[in-house]
C-alpha positions as CSV (number, residue, x, y, z in Angstrom):
1,M,-0.1,0.5,0.1
2,S,1.6,3.5,-0.9
3,P,2.1,6.1,1.8
4,Q,-0.9,8.1,0.0
5,L,-3.5,5.7,0.0
6,L,-2.6,4.7,3.9
7,L,-2.9,8.6,4.6
8,Q,-6.0,8.5,2.4
9,N,-7.6,5.4,4.8
10,L,-6.0,6.9,8.0
11,S,-8.2,10.3,6.9
12,S,-11.4,8.5,6.4
13,L,-10.8,6.5,9.8
14,S,-9.9,9.4,11.6
15,A,-13.6,10.4,11.1
16,L,-14.5,7.6,14.0
17,L,-12.6,10.1,16.3
18,P,-15.4,12.7,17.1
19,I,-18.1,10.1,16.8
20,A,-16.3,8.0,19.8
21,A,-16.0,10.9,22.0
22,A,-19.8,11.7,21.7
23,I,-20.3,8.1,22.6
24,L,-18.2,8.9,25.4
25,N,-19.4,12.0,26.5
26,Y,-22.5,11.9,25.7
27,K,-24.3,12.5,29.0
28,H,-21.9,16.0,29.5
29,L,-23.1,17.1,26.0
30,N,-24.9,20.7,25.3
31,K,-27.0,21.5,22.9
32,V,-24.6,22.6,19.8
33,Q,-22.4,19.6,21.0
34,K,-25.2,17.0,20.0
35,I,-25.9,18.8,17.0
36,A,-21.8,19.0,16.5
37,A,-22.1,15.1,17.2
38,A,-24.8,14.3,14.8
39,F,-23.1,15.8,11.9
40,F,-20.1,14.0,12.5
41,I,-21.9,11.0,12.5
42,V,-23.5,11.6,9.1
43,S,-19.7,13.1,8.1
44,G,-18.2,9.6,9.3
45,L,-20.6,7.9,7.1
46,F,-19.8,9.6,4.5
47,D,-16.4,9.0,5.0
48,L,-16.6,5.3,5.5
49,S,-19.1,5.0,2.6
50,L,-16.5,6.2,0.2
51,L,-13.4,4.3,2.0
52,L,-15.7,0.9,1.1
53,V,-16.9,2.3,-2.4
54,R,-13.2,2.8,-3.1
55,H,-11.7,-0.3,-1.8
56,L,-15.0,-2.5,-2.9
57,N,-15.0,-0.9,-6.5
58,I,-19.0,-0.2,-5.7
59,T,-20.4,2.4,-8.5
60,L,-23.0,4.6,-7.8
61,I,-22.9,6.2,-10.9
62,T,-21.1,5.7,-14.4
63,S,-20.2,8.8,-16.7
64,G,-17.7,8.2,-19.5
65,G,-17.7,4.1,-18.5
66,R,-16.0,5.1,-15.3
67,A,-17.4,5.2,-11.2
68,N,-18.8,8.6,-10.8
69,N,-19.2,9.2,-7.1
70,A,-19.6,12.9,-7.2
71,P,-23.4,13.4,-6.8
72,L,-22.9,11.9,-3.1
73,I,-19.9,14.8,-2.5
74,H,-22.7,17.3,-3.9
75,L,-25.0,16.2,-1.2
76,F,-22.8,16.1,1.7
77,I,-21.9,19.7,1.0
78,L,-25.2,20.6,1.2
79,V,-25.7,19.0,4.8
80,S,-22.3,20.5,6.1
81,I,-23.7,23.9,5.7
82,L,-27.1,23.3,7.3
83,F,-25.3,21.8,10.2
84,Y,-22.6,24.2,10.6
85,A,-25.3,26.9,10.1
86,L,-27.4,25.2,12.6
87,M,-24.1,24.7,15.4
88,Y,-23.2,28.5,14.9
89,F,-26.7,29.8,15.5
90,H,-27.0,28.1,18.9
91,A,-23.4,29.4,19.1
92,F,-23.7,32.8,18.6
93,N,-25.0,35.3,21.5
94,K,-25.8,38.4,19.5
95,L,-28.8,38.1,17.3
96,V,-27.3,40.0,14.4
97,F,-24.8,36.8,14.3
98,K,-27.6,34.3,14.5
99,K,-29.4,36.0,11.9
100,L,-26.2,36.3,9.8
101,S,-25.8,32.4,10.0
102,I,-28.9,31.9,8.8
103,A,-28.4,34.3,6.0
104,L,-24.9,32.5,4.9
105,A,-26.7,29.4,5.1
106,V,-29.5,30.4,3.0
107,I,-26.8,31.5,0.2
108,T,-24.8,29.0,0.5
109,G,-26.9,26.5,-0.3
110,A,-28.5,28.3,-3.1
111,L,-25.0,28.4,-4.4
112,I,-24.4,25.1,-4.1
113,F,-27.3,23.6,-5.3
114,I,-27.1,25.9,-8.5
115,N,-23.1,24.8,-8.9
116,A,-24.4,21.2,-8.5
117,F,-27.1,21.2,-11.1
118,F,-25.8,24.3,-13.7
119,I,-22.4,25.1,-13.9
120,E,-20.3,21.8,-12.7
121,G,-23.1,19.5,-12.7
122,L,-23.8,16.7,-10.4
123,L,-21.1,14.3,-12.3
124,K,-17.9,16.5,-11.6
125,F,-16.0,16.8,-8.3
126,P,-17.8,19.9,-6.6
127,S,-14.6,21.9,-6.6
128,I,-17.2,25.1,-6.7
129,G,-19.2,23.9,-4.2
130,N,-16.5,23.3,-1.7
131,T,-15.2,26.4,-2.2
132,I,-18.3,28.3,-1.8
133,L,-18.4,26.1,1.6
134,S,-15.2,26.9,3.2
135,V,-15.5,30.5,2.3
136,T,-18.9,30.0,4.1
137,L,-17.5,28.1,7.5
138,I,-14.4,30.4,7.5
139,L,-16.2,33.5,8.3
140,L,-18.4,31.9,10.7
141,S,-15.5,30.6,12.8
142,L,-13.8,33.8,12.5
143,L,-17.4,35.5,13.5
144,Y,-17.1,33.2,16.7
145,F,-13.7,34.0,17.2
146,W,-14.8,37.7,17.2
147,Q,-17.6,36.8,19.6
148,L,-15.0,35.3,21.7
149,L,-12.8,38.4,22.3
150,E,-15.7,40.6,22.7
151,Q,-16.8,38.9,25.9
152,A,-16.5,41.0,28.9
153,E,-16.4,37.5,30.9
154,I,-13.3,35.5,30.7
155,V,-13.3,32.2,29.6
156,R,-11.3,29.2,30.0
157,L,-10.9,28.6,26.2
158,E,-9.9,24.6,26.4
159,K,-13.3,24.5,28.0
160,Q,-15.3,25.9,24.9
161,P,-16.5,23.2,22.5
162,M,-17.2,25.5,19.9
163,F,-13.5,27.2,20.4
164,W,-11.9,23.7,19.4
165,I,-14.7,23.0,16.3
166,S,-14.3,26.5,14.9
167,A,-10.6,26.0,15.2
168,G,-10.8,22.6,13.4
169,V,-13.2,24.5,10.4
170,L,-10.6,27.2,10.2
171,S,-7.8,24.5,9.8
172,Y,-9.3,22.7,7.5
173,C,-10.9,25.3,5.3
174,S,-8.2,27.5,5.0
175,I,-5.5,25.4,4.0
176,N,-8.0,23.4,1.8
177,I,-10.0,25.8,-0.1
178,F,-6.6,26.4,-2.3
179,L,-6.8,22.5,-3.4
180,F,-10.2,23.0,-4.3
181,M,-9.7,25.9,-6.2
182,L,-6.4,23.8,-8.2
183,M,-8.6,21.5,-9.1
184,R,-11.2,24.0,-10.7
185,S,-8.2,25.1,-12.9
186,L,-6.2,22.1,-13.2
187,G,-8.9,19.0,-13.7
188,S,-6.9,17.0,-11.3
189,L,-4.3,17.1,-8.4
190,S,-1.5,15.2,-8.0
191,P,-1.7,12.4,-4.8
192,N,0.9,15.0,-3.0
193,F,-2.0,17.8,-2.9
194,W,-4.1,15.0,-2.0
195,T,-1.7,14.2,0.9
196,I,-1.9,17.3,2.0
197,H,-5.9,17.1,2.4
198,S,-6.0,13.7,4.3
199,I,-3.4,15.2,7.1
200,I,-5.5,18.1,7.8
201,N,-8.8,16.6,7.8
202,I,-6.8,14.0,10.5
203,I,-5.8,17.1,12.4
204,A,-9.3,18.7,12.2
205,N,-11.0,15.5,13.1
206,L,-8.7,15.2,16.3
207,L,-9.9,19.0,17.3
208,F,-13.5,17.9,16.7
209,A,-12.9,15.1,19.0
210,I,-11.5,17.4,21.9
211,A,-14.6,19.8,21.3
212,L,-16.8,16.8,22.2
213,F,-14.9,15.8,24.8
214,C,-15.5,19.0,26.6
215,K,-17.3,19.6,29.0
216,P,-18.7,23.3,28.8
217,Q,-18.2,26.6,30.7
218,K,-21.3,28.7,30.6
219,T,-20.7,32.4,29.7
220,I,-22.6,35.6,30.0
């Protein structure tokens, strides 16, 4: 097995980390953590399904004589923005930020849908859709960090689940957004680029697992 393929498999299996954390810490999860746990279960099932598809040569759709699982990825990024918007809606204290999270979710969801059916198409990897999603998640995570800086009460950041989730989101999206844009311009990426994606995905899942192990500190 090549190092690149090994990392891809580890990246897919790392999706189990936040799921395991949610199960072990279920009694202590707050509302945001429960939403996050539900999403990470969906995300984990998605990653594991792609892993099985890759190893068992399962074909969802055939395009040009080759297996094409792009429609599943289009669907997943649409589900992702819905879950993340819900997480941030409950994490934000200010009404304006809550409204902004809803507005961004609606706009992003609409753009992802338009891209899937009228721009890239369902049978192509959604590089534009992933780029749009990444931009939105970067904005939401930065807004959350801004909220933490503005809070009058001093809080222990390591006790804030959304701090770790936002750190994972920011690290994943801020790096991989360039890979998605490159894929759009080049059409495909070398295995070395996907190695970067795998490493960042593993790091993000570790941060998400920490988020679900937290016992939240109440803030005002």
